[in-house]
C-alpha positions as CSV (number, residue, x, y, z in Angstrom):
1,M,-23.8,-25.3,-1.0
2,C,-27.2,-23.5,-1.0
3,D,-28.9,-26.8,0.0
4,I,-26.5,-27.1,3.0
5,L,-27.3,-23.5,4.0
6,E,-31.1,-24.1,3.7
7,S,-30.9,-27.2,5.8
8,L,-28.8,-25.4,8.5
9,K,-31.3,-22.5,8.6
10,G,-34.1,-25.1,9.0
11,E,-32.2,-26.7,11.9
12,L,-31.7,-23.3,13.5
13,N,-35.4,-22.6,13.4
14,E,-36.1,-25.9,15.1
15,I,-33.6,-25.1,17.8
16,E,-35.2,-21.8,18.5
17,N,-38.6,-23.4,18.9
18,D,-37.2,-26.1,21.2
19,L,-35.6,-23.4,23.4
20,I,-39.0,-22.1,24.3
21,M,-39.8,-25.3,26.0
22,S,-38.6,-26.1,29.5
23,N,-35.3,-27.9,30.2
24,K,-37.3,-31.0,31.1
25,E,-39.3,-31.0,27.9
26,V,-36.2,-30.5,25.8
27,S,-34.5,-33.5,27.4
28,E,-37.6,-35.6,26.8
29,V,-37.6,-34.6,23.2
30,Y,-33.9,-35.6,22.8
31,V,-34.5,-39.0,24.5
32,E,-37.6,-39.7,22.5
33,N,-36.1,-38.8,19.1
34,N,-32.6,-40.2,20.0
35,E,-31.2,-38.0,17.1
36,P,-28.2,-35.7,17.2
37,T,-28.8,-32.0,16.9
38,L,-26.7,-28.9,16.6
39,L,-27.0,-28.5,20.4
40,N,-25.7,-32.0,21.4
41,M,-23.5,-33.0,18.5
42,P,-20.0,-33.5,19.7
43,V,-17.5,-30.8,18.8
44,E,-15.2,-33.4,17.2
45,I,-17.8,-34.3,14.7
46,I,-18.5,-30.7,13.8
47,L,-14.8,-30.1,13.4
48,N,-14.5,-33.1,11.1
49,I,-17.4,-31.8,9.0
50,C,-15.8,-28.4,8.8
51,S,-12.5,-29.8,7.5
52,Y,-14.4,-30.7,4.3
53,L,-15.8,-27.2,3.8
54,D,-14.0,-24.3,2.3
55,P,-12.7,-21.6,4.7
56,H,-14.5,-18.8,3.1
57,F,-17.9,-20.5,3.6
58,L,-17.0,-21.3,7.2
59,R,-16.1,-17.7,8.0
60,T,-18.9,-15.9,6.1
61,T,-21.8,-18.4,6.3
62,L,-21.5,-21.3,8.8
63,S,-20.2,-19.1,11.6
64,K,-23.4,-17.0,11.3
65,V,-25.8,-19.9,11.7
66,C,-25.8,-20.1,15.5
67,R,-23.8,-19.0,18.5
68,R,-22.4,-22.5,19.0
69,F,-21.0,-22.5,15.5
70,E,-19.6,-19.0,16.0
71,D,-17.8,-20.1,19.2
72,I,-16.4,-23.3,17.6
73,L,-15.1,-21.5,14.5
74,A,-13.5,-18.8,16.6
75,D,-11.0,-21.4,17.8
76,D,-7.6,-21.2,16.1
77,H,-7.2,-25.0,16.3
78,L,-9.8,-25.5,13.6
79,W,-7.9,-23.2,11.2
80,K,-4.5,-24.6,12.1
81,N,-5.7,-28.1,11.4
82,W,-7.2,-27.1,8.1
83,I,-3.8,-25.5,7.0
84,H,-1.7,-28.4,8.2
85,S,-4.0,-30.9,6.5
86,K,-3.7,-29.2,3.1
87,I,0.0,-28.4,2.9
88,K,3.1,-30.7,3.3
89,G,5.6,-28.0,4.2
90,A,6.1,-26.2,7.6
91,Y,3.9,-23.2,8.2
92,P,4.9,-20.6,9.1
93,P,8.2,-21.0,7.2
94,L,10.2,-19.7,10.2
95,P,8.2,-20.6,13.3
96,Y,11.0,-19.6,15.7
97,L,10.9,-15.8,15.0
98,K,10.6,-13.5,18.0
99,L,7.6,-12.0,16.1
100,W,5.5,-14.9,17.2
101,D,6.1,-14.1,20.9
102,E,4.7,-10.6,20.4
103,T,2.0,-11.1,17.7
104,D,-0.7,-13.7,17.3
105,L,-0.9,-15.1,13.8
106,D,-4.4,-14.7,12.3
107,W,-4.8,-18.3,11.3
108,E,-8.4,-17.8,10.0
109,E,-7.2,-15.0,7.7
110,V,-4.3,-17.1,6.4
111,C,-6.5,-20.1,5.9
112,V,-9.1,-18.1,3.9
113,E,-6.4,-16.5,1.8
114,M,-4.8,-19.8,0.9
115,D,-8.1,-21.3,-0.1
116,V,-9.3,-18.3,-2.2
117,E,-6.0,-18.0,-4.1
118,R,-5.9,-21.8,-4.7
119,K,-9.4,-21.8,-6.2
120,K,-8.7,-18.7,-8.3
121,W,-5.5,-19.8,-9.9
122,S,-6.3,-23.5,-10.1
123,N,-9.3,-22.6,-12.3
124,V,-7.8,-19.6,-14.0
125,K,-9.7,-20.0,-17.3
126,E,-13.0,-19.5,-15.5
127,T,-12.0,-17.0,-12.8
128,M,-9.6,-14.7,-14.7
129,K,-9.4,-13.0,-18.1
130,H,-5.9,-13.2,-19.7
131,I,-5.4,-10.2,-21.9
132,V,-2.3,-9.3,-23.9
133,V,-1.6,-5.7,-24.9
134,R,0.8,-5.2,-27.9
135,D,1.9,-2.4,-30.2
136,V,2.3,0.3,-27.6
137,H,5.9,-0.1,-26.5
138,F,8.2,-1.0,-29.5
139,A,10.9,-2.6,-27.4
140,S,11.2,-4.8,-24.3
141,V,8.9,-3.8,-21.5
142,D,11.3,-4.2,-18.6
143,T,9.2,-2.9,-15.7
144,V,5.5,-2.7,-14.8
145,L,3.8,-1.4,-11.7
146,L,0.2,-1.6,-10.2
147,V,-1.1,1.1,-7.8
148,N,-4.3,2.4,-6.4
149,K,-5.8,-1.0,-5.5
150,G,-4.9,-2.4,-8.9
151,E,-6.8,0.2,-10.9
152,I,-3.7,1.9,-12.4
153,C,-0.8,0.3,-14.2
154,I,2.4,1.9,-15.4
155,S,4.8,0.4,-17.8
156,G,8.3,1.3,-19.0
157,G,10.9,-0.2,-21.2
158,R,13.9,-0.1,-23.6
159,D,12.1,2.2,-26.0
160,R,12.8,4.8,-23.3
161,G,9.0,5.4,-22.9
162,M,6.5,5.1,-20.2
163,A,2.7,4.4,-20.4
164,L,-0.1,5.0,-17.9
165,W,-3.0,2.5,-18.1
166,S,-6.4,2.3,-16.5
167,V,-7.0,-1.4,-15.9
168,Q,-10.8,-1.0,-16.4
169,D,-10.0,0.0,-20.0
170,I,-8.2,-3.3,-20.6
171,K,-10.9,-5.3,-22.4
172,A,-10.8,-8.2,-24.9
173,H,-10.8,-7.3,-28.6
174,R,-10.1,-10.7,-30.3
175,Y,-9.0,-14.1,-29.1
176,Y,-5.5,-15.5,-29.6
177,D,-6.5,-18.9,-28.3
178,N,-9.3,-20.2,-26.0
179,S,-8.0,-18.5,-22.9
180,T,-5.9,-15.5,-24.1
181,A,-7.4,-12.3,-25.6
182,I,-5.7,-9.6,-27.6
183,T,-6.8,-6.0,-27.0
184,D,-6.5,-2.8,-28.9
185,A,-6.7,-0.8,-25.6
186,K,-4.6,2.4,-25.5
187,P,-3.0,3.9,-22.5
188,R,-4.4,7.0,-20.8
189,Q,-1.1,8.7,-21.1
190,I,2.2,7.8,-22.9
191,K,5.6,9.4,-22.8
192,Y,7.7,8.2,-25.6
193,D,10.7,10.3,-24.5
194,A,10.3,9.7,-20.7
195,H,14.1,9.0,-20.4
196,L,17.2,9.1,-22.6
197,G,18.0,5.5,-21.6
198,W,16.2,2.2,-20.8
199,V,13.5,2.5,-18.1
200,W,14.5,-0.2,-15.7
201,D,12.4,0.1,-12.5
202,L,9.3,1.9,-11.1
203,A,8.1,2.7,-7.6
204,P,5.1,4.7,-6.2
205,D,5.1,7.1,-3.3
206,N,2.1,5.2,-1.9
207,I,0.9,1.9,-3.5
208,D,-2.7,2.3,-2.4
209,S,-3.2,6.0,-3.2
210,A,-0.3,6.9,-5.5
211,S,0.2,10.5,-6.7
212,I,3.8,10.3,-7.7
213,I,5.5,7.5,-9.7
214,Y,9.3,7.3,-9.7
215,S,11.2,5.8,-12.6
216,A,14.9,4.6,-12.6
217,S,16.8,4.6,-15.9
218,W,20.1,3.8,-17.5
219,D,20.4,7.6,-18.4
220,N,21.7,8.2,-14.8
221,T,18.5,9.7,-13.5
222,V,15.5,8.9,-11.4
223,K,12.4,10.9,-12.4
224,A,9.2,11.8,-10.5
225,W,5.9,11.7,-12.5
226,D,2.7,13.4,-11.2
227,L,-0.4,11.2,-11.8
228,H,-2.7,14.2,-11.2
229,S,-1.2,16.6,-13.6
230,G,-1.3,14.7,-16.9
231,F,1.6,12.4,-16.0
232,E,4.1,15.2,-16.2
233,C,7.7,15.0,-14.9
234,V,7.9,17.2,-11.8
235,Q,11.5,16.4,-10.7
236,T,14.6,14.8,-12.2
237,F,17.2,13.4,-9.7
238,Q,20.8,13.2,-10.9
239,C,22.4,9.9,-10.0
240,G,25.8,10.2,-11.8
241,M,25.5,6.5,-12.8
242,S,22.8,4.2,-14.2
243,A,19.9,3.6,-11.8
244,L,19.0,-0.1,-11.8
245,S,16.4,-0.1,-9.0
246,V,14.2,2.3,-7.0
247,V,12.1,2.2,-3.9
248,T,10.3,4.7,-1.7
249,I,10.1,5.0,2.1
250,D,8.0,7.8,3.6
251,K,8.9,10.8,1.4
252,I,12.4,9.5,0.6
253,V,13.3,8.0,-2.8
254,M,16.2,5.5,-2.9
255,A,18.0,4.4,-6.0
256,G,20.4,1.4,-6.4
257,L,23.2,2.2,-8.9
258,Y,25.5,0.4,-11.2
259,S,28.3,2.2,-9.3
260,K,27.6,0.0,-6.2
261,K,26.0,2.9,-4.3
262,V,22.5,3.6,-2.9
263,L,21.5,7.2,-3.2
264,S,18.6,8.9,-1.2
265,F,16.6,11.8,-2.6
266,D,13.9,14.1,-1.3
267,M,11.7,16.1,-3.6
268,R,11.6,18.9,-1.1
269,A,15.4,19.2,-1.3
270,G,15.8,19.4,-5.1
271,P,17.6,17.2,-7.6
272,S,20.7,16.4,-5.6
273,P,21.0,13.4,-3.3
274,V,20.5,13.9,0.4
275,G,22.2,10.6,1.4
276,C,24.5,7.9,0.1
277,Y,26.0,4.6,1.2
278,K,28.0,1.8,-0.5
279,P,26.9,-1.6,0.8
280,H,28.3,-3.8,-2.0
281,R,31.3,-4.5,-4.3
282,G,29.2,-4.9,-7.4
283,P,26.3,-3.2,-9.2
284,I,23.1,-3.1,-7.1
285,L,20.5,-5.2,-8.9
286,A,17.4,-4.9,-6.6
287,L,16.1,-3.0,-3.6
288,C,13.2,-3.7,-1.3
289,A,11.9,-1.5,1.5
290,Y,10.4,-2.7,4.8
291,N,9.5,-0.4,7.6
292,N,12.6,1.8,7.9
293,M,15.0,-0.8,6.4
294,I,16.2,-1.2,2.9
295,A,17.4,-4.6,1.6
296,S,19.7,-4.7,-1.4
297,V,21.2,-7.5,-3.5
298,S,24.2,-7.1,-5.8
299,E,26.1,-8.8,-8.6
300,D,28.6,-9.6,-5.9
301,K,26.1,-12.2,-4.6
302,T,25.5,-10.7,-1.3
303,L,22.6,-9.2,0.7
304,A,22.9,-5.9,2.7
305,V,20.3,-4.3,5.0
306,W,20.4,-0.5,5.8
307,D,18.6,1.1,8.7
308,R,17.5,4.5,7.4
309,I,16.7,6.0,10.8
310,A,20.0,4.9,12.4
311,G,21.9,5.6,9.2
312,K,23.9,2.4,9.4
313,L,24.2,-1.0,7.9
314,L,22.5,-3.7,10.0
315,A,23.9,-6.4,7.9
316,H,26.3,-6.7,4.9
317,D,28.2,-9.3,3.0
318,V,25.5,-11.9,3.7
319,K,26.4,-14.6,1.2
320,I,23.7,-15.9,-1.2
321,P,24.7,-19.4,-2.4
322,T,23.8,-18.8,-6.1
323,D,26.8,-20.8,-7.5
324,K,27.3,-19.4,-11.0
325,G,24.1,-17.3,-10.9
326,Y,23.3,-14.0,-9.3
327,P,20.4,-12.5,-7.2
328,V,17.6,-10.9,-9.2
329,C,14.7,-9.9,-6.9
330,I,13.7,-9.5,-3.3
331,S,10.4,-10.0,-1.4
332,W,10.2,-9.0,2.2
333,C,7.4,-9.4,4.7
334,P,7.4,-9.7,8.5
335,T,7.6,-13.5,8.4
336,A,10.1,-14.1,5.7
337,L,12.6,-12.5,3.3
338,Y,13.1,-14.3,0.0
339,I,15.7,-13.7,-2.8
340,G,15.2,-15.1,-6.2
341,D,18.2,-15.8,-8.4
342,S,19.1,-16.3,-12.1
343,K,19.3,-20.1,-11.7
344,G,15.7,-20.7,-10.6
345,S,16.3,-20.9,-6.8
346,L,14.6,-19.1,-4.0
347,H,16.7,-18.3,-0.9
348,L,15.1,-17.9,2.5
349,I,16.6,-15.2,4.8
350,N,15.7,-14.7,8.5
351,P,14.0,-11.2,8.4
352,E,14.9,-10.5,12.0
353,D,18.7,-11.1,12.1
354,H,19.2,-11.2,8.3
355,T,21.0,-14.5,8.2
356,Y,20.8,-17.0,5.4
357,V,18.6,-20.0,6.3
358,K,18.2,-22.3,3.3
359,S,17.5,-22.5,-0.4
360,H,14.9,-24.2,-2.6
361,E,14.9,-24.9,-6.3
362,I,11.7,-23.6,-7.8
363,W,12.9,-24.4,-11.4
364,P,15.5,-27.2,-11.3
365,E,18.7,-26.6,-13.3
366,P,18.1,-27.8,-16.9
367,P,20.6,-29.8,-19.0
368,I,23.6,-27.7,-20.1
369,I,22.2,-27.2,-23.6
370,K,19.2,-25.3,-22.2
371,P,19.2,-21.9,-20.4
372,S,18.3,-21.7,-16.7
373,S,15.0,-20.2,-15.5
374,K,15.7,-16.8,-13.9
375,I,13.2,-15.8,-11.2
376,T,12.4,-12.3,-12.3
377,S,9.9,-11.5,-9.6
378,C,8.7,-12.8,-6.3
379,Y,5.5,-11.7,-4.5
380,Q,4.4,-13.0,-1.1
381,N,1.5,-12.6,1.3
382,Q,0.9,-14.3,4.6
383,G,-0.2,-17.6,3.1
384,T,0.7,-17.6,-0.6
385,M,3.5,-16.7,-2.9
386,I,3.8,-16.0,-6.7
387,V,7.1,-16.4,-8.5
388,C,7.7,-15.7,-12.2
389,S,10.4,-17.1,-14.5
390,D,11.8,-15.4,-17.6
391,R,11.0,-18.7,-19.4
392,G,7.3,-17.7,-19.3
393,E,5.9,-19.7,-16.4
394,I,4.2,-18.2,-13.3
395,K,4.0,-20.5,-10.3
396,F,1.5,-20.1,-7.4
397,L,2.7,-21.6,-4.1
398,Y,1.8,-21.8,-0.4
399,N,4.1,-19.7,1.6
400,C,5.4,-22.6,3.7
401,Y,8.8,-24.2,3.7
402,P,9.6,-25.7,1.4
403,P,7.2,-23.6,-0.8
404,E,4.5,-25.9,-2.1
405,E,3.1,-25.3,-5.6
406,F,-0.6,-25.5,-6.1
407,S,-1.0,-24.1,-9.6
408,N,0.8,-22.5,-12.5
409,V,0.0,-20.5,-15.7
410,E,1.9,-19.9,-18.9
411,T,2.4,-16.5,-20.4
412,S,2.1,-15.9,-24.1
413,T,5.9,-15.3,-24.3
414,C,8.9,-17.0,-22.8
415,D,10.7,-13.7,-22.0
416,V,9.1,-12.3,-18.9
417,T,10.8,-9.3,-17.3
418,Q,8.8,-8.4,-14.2
419,L,5.5,-9.3,-12.4
420,R,3.2,-7.3,-10.1
421,Y,0.1,-8.4,-8.2
422,L,-2.3,-6.2,-6.4
423,N,-6.0,-6.5,-5.5
424,E,-6.4,-9.7,-7.6
425,V,-4.9,-8.1,-10.7
426,L,-1.7,-9.6,-12.1
427,V,0.5,-8.0,-14.8
428,T,3.7,-8.9,-16.4
429,G,6.1,-7.2,-18.8
430,T,7.8,-9.1,-21.6
431,C,10.8,-8.8,-23.9
432,D,8.6,-8.9,-27.0
433,S,7.2,-5.5,-26.2
434,A,3.9,-6.9,-24.8
435,I,2.1,-6.4,-21.4
436,E,0.0,-9.3,-20.1
437,F,-2.9,-8.9,-17.7
438,W,-4.9,-11.4,-15.6
439,I,-8.0,-9.6,-14.5
440,P,-10.9,-11.2,-12.5
441,S,-13.7,-12.3,-14.8
442,E,-16.3,-10.8,-12.5
443,R,-15.2,-7.3,-13.5
444,Y,-16.6,-8.0,-17.0
445,Q,-20.0,-9.4,-16.0
446,D,-21.7,-6.1,-16.7
447,T,-19.9,-5.2,-19.9
């Protein structure tokens, strides 16, 4: 790649020298040499060349070579063609959304993201360090959370405890195999008696600059933990029933309960709920916040969407075709809403009118003698998606429809409970009391 750059720089110097000459002299030089240059090479040829180069190089290097390249690479058609030449599915997954009438998709950004993520996870043994942390929790780690640009991790589990980790402290101690390392790293803070029941879900007040972490538990409470005061509990919200999920929106905390209700809390108003609604006929298994809306899925196999500002349900009883399974997780962004279920299928929901669109099997149904693969977590960005199975496989896909897999990795255990991904750091909780990290190798170059 350096040779290409050097040759382009040399060509640029020649162009600058030629421009000093008169138009007549330049024309004579072209006729005499009869060779194509950057000034007269057809755009179609340049675009064809660009289709073989990686998007990150095009954006950060080639576009800086000359003004002509800058103008050519500013055209969305180049990036659209690159995306459509690499994937088989339709992109975006829902091209008819009203969103596209009001917002221009940044095709260049999507293209670069797709390429960077593909290279990273297709060559994971070189690009990432896989590190397993054991012997901190002594029961299943049911929930994990990454905050503050992936620098802080919080874990909670069935031992009723919570741990606060600094990701920079997670370093290899000894190797389990050629690609997986075991560490003896210890958490910055640990609360063995955080709750009186299983810690089931975690949420931050602000994912990029968190100061408060909220934990939902089977002991009928949601607790607030202050990161700046020694990870101390600063408020306990009484739910009256087991809290299975928790999200935050502005300064409001919302908990999904086993009793089919969603409760709202505000730390400024004390431990009692400030709002309540009942969108389902079964326990609420997962919540997801987007803008001022809350999506919930339930054991009754339906989706509901609550508008917090209007104080009303925008949609309810939206059927999820999970057959004998049930919904497990939700991922919501402006362009798509996905629901992962206990049978290995991903269900696409229109994020604007909250109607069911179609389903796709990420993990096909196995023979009857084998258990199904439950999708325990789903993360999506504009161009890519990560889904995790409780059977121990993590799949990386293009966020098109149908989702197209470009890589996968195996965890060290087959019982994965939850996955989080932030700022290139990936973490999973497991049923064998371990936490697994994938951290960029470049962070260890100076250690």
